[in-house]
N, CA, C and O atoms as a GROMACS GRO file, in nm:
protein
  320
    1MET      N    1   2.178  -2.520  -1.597
    1MET     CA    2   2.150  -2.440  -1.481
    1MET      C    3   2.003  -2.460  -1.442
    1MET      O    4   1.917  -2.472  -1.530
    2SER      N    5   1.973  -2.464  -1.313
    2SER     CA    6   1.836  -2.488  -1.268
    2SER      C    7   1.757  -2.358  -1.258
    2SER      O    8   1.813  -2.249  -1.249
    3ILE      N    9   1.625  -2.372  -1.259
    3ILE     CA   10   1.535  -2.258  -1.248
    3ILE      C   11   1.509  -2.230  -1.101
    3ILE      O   12   1.492  -2.323  -1.022
    4ASP      N   13   1.507  -2.103  -1.064
    4ASP     CA   14   1.483  -2.065  -0.926
    4ASP      C   15   1.343  -2.110  -0.883
    4ASP      O   16   1.250  -2.112  -0.964
    5ARG      N   17   1.328  -2.145  -0.756
    5ARG     CA   18   1.199  -2.194  -0.703
    5ARG      C   19   1.087  -2.093  -0.723
    5ARG      O   20   0.974  -2.131  -0.756
    6SER      N   21   1.115  -1.966  -0.704
    6SER     CA   22   1.011  -1.864  -0.714
    6SER      C   23   0.956  -1.850  -0.855
    6SER      O   24   0.845  -1.802  -0.873
    7LEU      N   25   1.032  -1.892  -0.955
    7LEU     CA   26   0.986  -1.882  -1.094
    7LEU      C   27   0.904  -2.001  -1.138
    7LEU      O   28   0.835  -1.994  -1.240
    8LYS      N   29   0.909  -2.110  -1.064
    8LYS     CA   30   0.835  -2.230  -1.100
    8LYS      C   31   0.688  -2.222  -1.062
    8LYS      O   32   0.604  -2.285  -1.125
    9ILE      N   33   0.656  -2.145  -0.960
    9ILE     CA   34   0.520  -2.138  -0.909
    9ILE      C   35   0.432  -2.058  -1.006
    9ILE      O   36   0.471  -1.952  -1.053
   10LYS      N   37   0.314  -2.112  -1.033
   10LYS     CA   38   0.223  -2.048  -1.129
   10LYS      C   39   0.179  -1.909  -1.080
   10LYS      O   40   0.176  -1.815  -1.159
   11GLY      N   41   0.145  -1.896  -0.953
   11GLY     CA   42   0.095  -1.770  -0.900
   11GLY      C   43   0.202  -1.686  -0.835
   11GLY      O   44   0.170  -1.604  -0.748
   12ALA      N   45   0.328  -1.703  -0.872
   12ALA     CA   46   0.436  -1.630  -0.807
   12ALA      C   47   0.424  -1.479  -0.828
   12ALA      O   48   0.463  -1.402  -0.740
   13LEU      N   49   0.373  -1.437  -0.942
   13LEU     CA   50   0.363  -1.295  -0.968
   13LEU      C   51   0.238  -1.232  -0.908
   13LEU      O   52   0.222  -1.110  -0.914
   14SER      N   53   0.150  -1.311  -0.849
   14SER     CA   54   0.029  -1.256  -0.791
   14SER      C   55   0.048  -1.216  -0.646
   14SER      O   56  -0.044  -1.165  -0.583
   15ARG      N   57   0.167  -1.239  -0.590
   15ARG     CA   58   0.191  -1.202  -0.451
   15ARG      C   59   0.212  -1.052  -0.439
   15ARG      O   60   0.223  -0.981  -0.539
   16HIS      N   61   0.217  -1.004  -0.316
   16HIS     CA   62   0.231  -0.862  -0.289
   16HIS      C   63   0.369  -0.813  -0.333
   16HIS      O   64   0.471  -0.874  -0.302
   17ARG      N   65   0.370  -0.701  -0.405
   17ARG     CA   66   0.494  -0.639  -0.448
   17ARG      C   67   0.505  -0.501  -0.385
   17ARG      O   68   0.405  -0.430  -0.374
   18ASN      N   69   0.623  -0.463  -0.343
   18ASN     CA   70   0.643  -0.332  -0.282
   18ASN      C   71   0.655  -0.221  -0.385
   18ASN      O   72   0.623  -0.106  -0.356
   19VAL      N   73   0.698  -0.254  -0.505
   19VAL     CA   74   0.722  -0.153  -0.608
   19VAL      C   75   0.616  -0.165  -0.716
   19VAL      O   76   0.591  -0.274  -0.768
   20LEU      N   77   0.553  -0.052  -0.750
   20LEU     CA   78   0.451  -0.051  -0.854
   20LEU      C   79   0.513  -0.004  -0.985
   20LEU      O   80   0.608   0.074  -0.984
   21SER      N   81   0.458  -0.050  -1.095
   21SER     CA   82   0.502   0.000  -1.225
   21SER      C   83   0.446   0.141  -1.244
   21SER      O   84   0.358   0.184  -1.169
   22ARG      N   85   0.496   0.212  -1.342
   22ARG     CA   86   0.449   0.349  -1.366
   22ARG      C   87   0.299   0.351  -1.397
   22ARG      O   88   0.227   0.438  -1.350
   23ALA      N   89   0.254   0.255  -1.476
   23ALA     CA   90   0.111   0.249  -1.510
   23ALA      C   91   0.026   0.224  -1.386
   23ALA      O   92  -0.081   0.284  -1.372
   24GLU      N   93   0.073   0.138  -1.298
   24GLU     CA   94  -0.002   0.110  -1.174
   24GLU      C   95  -0.004   0.234  -1.084
   24GLU      O   96  -0.105   0.262  -1.019
   25ARG      N   97   0.106   0.307  -1.081
   25ARG     CA   98   0.110   0.430  -1.000
   25ARG      C   99   0.014   0.534  -1.055
   25ARG      O  100  -0.055   0.601  -0.979
   26VAL      N  101   0.007   0.547  -1.189
   26VAL     CA  102  -0.085   0.643  -1.249
   26VAL      C  103  -0.229   0.604  -1.220
   26VAL      O  104  -0.311   0.690  -1.188
   27GLU      N  105  -0.261   0.475  -1.230
   27GLU     CA  106  -0.396   0.428  -1.197
   27GLU      C  107  -0.433   0.462  -1.054
   27GLU      O  108  -0.544   0.508  -1.027
   28GLN      N  109  -0.339   0.440  -0.962
   28GLN     CA  110  -0.364   0.470  -0.820
   28GLN      C  111  -0.385   0.620  -0.800
   28GLN      O  112  -0.474   0.661  -0.725
   29LEU      N  113  -0.305   0.702  -0.868
   29LEU     CA  114  -0.319   0.847  -0.856
   29LEU      C  115  -0.452   0.894  -0.914
   29LEU      O  116  -0.513   0.986  -0.860
   30ILE      N  117  -0.497   0.833  -1.023
   30ILE     CA  118  -0.626   0.870  -1.082
   30ILE      C  119  -0.739   0.836  -0.986
   30ILE      O  120  -0.832   0.915  -0.969
   31GLU      N  121  -0.731   0.719  -0.922
   31GLU     CA  122  -0.833   0.681  -0.823
   31GLU      C  123  -0.838   0.779  -0.707
   31GLU      O  124  -0.945   0.809  -0.656
   32GLU      N  125  -0.720   0.828  -0.665
   32GLU     CA  126  -0.712   0.923  -0.554
   32GLU      C  127  -0.734   1.066  -0.600
   32GLU      O  128  -0.728   1.159  -0.519
   33GLU      N  129  -0.758   1.085  -0.730
   33GLU     CA  130  -0.780   1.216  -0.791
   33GLU      C  131  -0.662   1.310  -0.766
   33GLU      O  132  -0.681   1.428  -0.737
   34ARG      N  133  -0.540   1.257  -0.779
   34ARG     CA  134  -0.418   1.335  -0.761
   34ARG      C  135  -0.342   1.352  -0.892
   34ARG      O  136  -0.232   1.406  -0.892
   35TRP      N  137  -0.400   1.305  -1.003
   35TRP     CA  138  -0.332   1.313  -1.133
   35TRP      C  139  -0.435   1.345  -1.240
   35TRP      O  140  -0.546   1.292  -1.237
   36SER      N  141  -0.398   1.430  -1.334
   36SER     CA  142  -0.487   1.462  -1.446
   36SER      C  143  -0.415   1.433  -1.576
   36SER      O  144  -0.295   1.407  -1.575
   37GLU      N  145  -0.486   1.438  -1.687
   37GLU     CA  146  -0.432   1.402  -1.818
   37GLU      C  147  -0.310   1.484  -1.859
   37GLU      O  148  -0.219   1.430  -1.922
   38GLY      N  149  -0.305   1.611  -1.826
   38GLY     CA  150  -0.196   1.697  -1.870
   38GLY      C  151  -0.068   1.682  -1.791
   38GLY      O  152   0.036   1.735  -1.832
   39ASP      N  153  -0.070   1.611  -1.678
   39ASP     CA  154   0.047   1.598  -1.592
   39ASP      C  155   0.153   1.511  -1.658
   39ASP      O  156   0.123   1.424  -1.740
   40SER      N  157   0.278   1.535  -1.621
   40SER     CA  158   0.390   1.460  -1.676
   40SER      C  159   0.396   1.320  -1.615
   40SER      O  160   0.361   1.299  -1.498
   41LEU      N  161   0.442   1.224  -1.695
   41LEU     CA  162   0.460   1.088  -1.644
   41LEU      C  163   0.592   1.072  -1.570
   41LEU      O  164   0.615   0.970  -1.504
   42LEU      N  165   0.677   1.171  -1.582
   42LEU     CA  166   0.806   1.166  -1.514
   42LEU      C  167   0.794   1.238  -1.380
   42LEU      O  168   0.728   1.341  -1.370
   43GLY      N  169   0.858   1.185  -1.279
   43GLY     CA  170   0.856   1.248  -1.147
   43GLY      C  171   0.722   1.236  -1.078
   43GLY      O  172   0.675   1.330  -1.015
   44LEU      N  173   0.659   1.120  -1.090
   44LEU     CA  174   0.530   1.099  -1.026
   44LEU      C  175   0.546   1.102  -0.874
   44LEU      O  176   0.651   1.063  -0.822
   45PRO      N  177   0.444   1.149  -0.803
   45PRO     CA  178   0.452   1.147  -0.656
   45PRO      C  179   0.446   1.003  -0.604
   45PRO      O  180   0.402   0.912  -0.674
   46LYS      N  181   0.492   0.987  -0.481
   46LYS     CA  182   0.491   0.854  -0.420
   46LYS      C  183   0.347   0.809  -0.397
   46LYS      O  184   0.258   0.890  -0.372
   47VAL      N  185   0.327   0.678  -0.407
   47VAL     CA  186   0.195   0.619  -0.386
   47VAL      C  187   0.209   0.511  -0.281
   47VAL      O  188   0.290   0.419  -0.295
   48ALA      N  189   0.131   0.521  -0.176
   48ALA     CA  190   0.133   0.419  -0.071
   48ALA      C  191   0.063   0.295  -0.123
   48ALA      O  192  -0.053   0.301  -0.164
   49HIS      N  193   0.132   0.185  -0.120
   49HIS     CA  194   0.076   0.058  -0.168
   49HIS      C  195   0.080  -0.039  -0.051
   49HIS      O  196   0.183  -0.101  -0.025
   50ARG      N  197  -0.030  -0.052   0.018
   50ARG     CA  198  -0.037  -0.134   0.138
   50ARG      C  199  -0.085  -0.273   0.104
   50ARG      O  200  -0.169  -0.292   0.016
   51LYS      N  201  -0.033  -0.369   0.174
   51LYS     CA  202  -0.076  -0.507   0.157
   51LYS      C  203  -0.211  -0.523   0.226
   51LYS      O  204  -0.225  -0.489   0.344
   52SER      N  205  -0.309  -0.574   0.153
   52SER     CA  206  -0.440  -0.594   0.213
   52SER      C  207  -0.439  -0.724   0.291
   52SER      O  208  -0.376  -0.822   0.250
   53HIS      N  209  -0.507  -0.724   0.402
   53HIS     CA  210  -0.512  -0.843   0.487
   53HIS      C  211  -0.650  -0.904   0.473
   53HIS      O  212  -0.746  -0.858   0.536
   54ALA      N  213  -0.661  -1.007   0.394
   54ALA     CA  214  -0.789  -1.072   0.373
   54ALA      C  215  -0.828  -1.148   0.499
   54ALA      O  216  -0.746  -1.215   0.561
   55GLY      N  217  -0.953  -1.138   0.535
   55GLY     CA  218  -1.004  -1.213   0.648
   55GLY      C  219  -0.995  -1.140   0.780
   55GLY      O  220  -1.053  -1.186   0.878
   56ARG      N  221  -0.927  -1.028   0.787
   56ARG     CA  222  -0.920  -0.952   0.911
   56ARG      C  223  -1.048  -0.874   0.929
   56ARG      O  224  -1.110  -0.831   0.831
   57LYS      N  225  -1.087  -0.855   1.055
   57LYS     CA  226  -1.206  -0.779   1.085
   57LYS      C  227  -1.167  -0.652   1.158
   57LYS      O  228  -1.073  -0.652   1.238
   58ASP      N  229  -1.240  -0.546   1.131
   58ASP     CA  230  -1.217  -0.420   1.201
   58ASP      C  231  -1.268  -0.433   1.344
   58ASP      O  232  -1.348  -0.521   1.375
   59LYS      N  233  -1.220  -0.345   1.429
   59LYS     CA  234  -1.264  -0.346   1.568
   59LYS      C  235  -1.414  -0.322   1.577
   59LYS      O  236  -1.481  -0.382   1.660
   60ASP      N  237  -1.467  -0.233   1.492
   60ASP     CA  238  -1.610  -0.205   1.492
   60ASP      C  239  -1.691  -0.330   1.458
   60ASP      O  240  -1.795  -0.355   1.520
   61ASP      N  241  -1.644  -0.408   1.360
   61ASP     CA  242  -1.714  -0.530   1.323
   61ASP      C  243  -1.715  -0.631   1.437
   61ASP      O  244  -1.816  -0.698   1.459
   62ILE      N  245  -1.605  -0.641   1.509
   62ILE     CA  246  -1.597  -0.734   1.622
   62ILE      C  247  -1.692  -0.690   1.732
   62ILE      O  248  -1.760  -0.774   1.792
   63ASP      N  249  -1.700  -0.559   1.759
   63ASP     CA  250  -1.790  -0.508   1.861
   63ASP      C  251  -1.936  -0.534   1.823
   63ASP      O  252  -2.017  -0.571   1.908
   64LYS      N  253  -1.970  -0.514   1.694
   64LYS     CA  254  -2.107  -0.538   1.648
   64LYS      C  255  -2.145  -0.685   1.664
   64LYS      O  256  -2.257  -0.716   1.705
   65GLU      N  257  -2.052  -0.775   1.631
   65GLU     CA  258  -2.080  -0.917   1.646
   65GLU      C  259  -2.101  -0.954   1.791
   65GLU      O  260  -2.188  -1.035   1.823
   66ALA      N  261  -2.021  -0.895   1.880
   66ALA     CA  262  -2.035  -0.923   2.023
   66ALA      C  263  -2.171  -0.875   2.073
   66ALA      O  264  -2.235  -0.943   2.154
   67GLU      N  265  -2.216  -0.759   2.025
   67GLU     CA  266  -2.346  -0.706   2.065
   67GLU      C  267  -2.459  -0.795   2.015
   67GLU      O  268  -2.553  -0.823   2.089
   68THR      N  269  -2.451  -0.839   1.891
   68THR     CA  270  -2.558  -0.923   1.837
   68THR      C  271  -2.562  -1.059   1.906
   68THR      O  272  -2.670  -1.116   1.925
   69GLU      N  273  -2.446  -1.112   1.944
   69GLU     CA  274  -2.444  -1.238   2.017
   69GLU      C  275  -2.502  -1.222   2.156
   69GLU      O  276  -2.572  -1.310   2.206
   70ALA      N  277  -2.474  -1.107   2.220
   70ALA     CA  278  -2.528  -1.082   2.354
   70ALA      C  279  -2.680  -1.068   2.347
   70ALA      O  280  -2.751  -1.120   2.433
   71VAL      N  281  -2.729  -0.997   2.246
   71VAL     CA  282  -2.873  -0.980   2.230
   71VAL      C  283  -2.938  -1.114   2.197
   71VAL      O  284  -3.044  -1.146   2.251
   72ALA      N  285  -2.876  -1.191   2.111
   72ALA     CA  286  -2.931  -1.321   2.074
   72ALA      C  287  -2.931  -1.416   2.194
   72ALA      O  288  -3.021  -1.498   2.208
   73GLY      N  289  -2.831  -1.404   2.278
   73GLY     CA  290  -2.823  -1.489   2.397
   73GLY      C  291  -2.931  -1.455   2.497
   73GLY      O  292  -2.978  -1.545   2.568
   74ASP      N  293  -2.974  -1.329   2.507
   74ASP     CA  294  -3.079  -1.286   2.599
   74ASP      C  295  -3.216  -1.332   2.551
   74ASP      O  296  -3.305  -1.354   2.634
   75GLU      N  297  -3.236  -1.346   2.423
   75GLU     CA  298  -3.367  -1.380   2.368
   75GLU      C  299  -3.397  -1.530   2.366
   75GLU      O  300  -3.512  -1.569   2.350
   76THR      N  301  -3.297  -1.613   2.382
   76THR     CA  302  -3.321  -1.757   2.377
   76THR      C  303  -3.395  -1.801   2.502
   76THR      O  304  -3.356  -1.764   2.612
   77PRO      N  305  -3.500  -1.880   2.486
   77PRO     CA  306  -3.575  -1.925   2.603
   77PRO      C  307  -3.492  -2.021   2.687
   77PRO      O  308  -3.419  -2.105   2.633
   78LYS      N  309  -3.502  -2.009   2.818
   78LYS     CA  310  -3.427  -2.094   2.907
   78LYS      C  311  -3.516  -2.210   2.950
   78LYS      O  312  -3.632  -2.191   2.986
   79ALA      N  313  -3.460  -2.328   2.946
   79ALA     CA  314  -3.535  -2.448   2.989
   79ALA      C  315  -3.516  -2.466   3.138
   79ALA      O  316  -3.404  -2.475   3.188
   80GLU      N  317  -3.632  -2.470   3.211
   80GLU     CA  318  -3.623  -2.487   3.356
   80GLU      C  319  -3.686  -2.615   3.398
   80GLU      O  320  -3.689  -2.647   3.517
   0.00000   0.00000   0.00000
């Protein structure tokens, strides 16, 4: 029997997963300060796990870049 394509790739497990393990959920809850040591590990609250988008810029960052380019464009000497 052949091995599935997804299992052959070295970094296959590093991709985004929708479901977190219990330990990962507890870590996330600790970071959000929603879990303490005495709480039960059973019946944990839901944890939003969003896929991060590397390389995307916020609207504020785009506006700042546009402003700096406009200012830089005004300061360059014009050859006449």
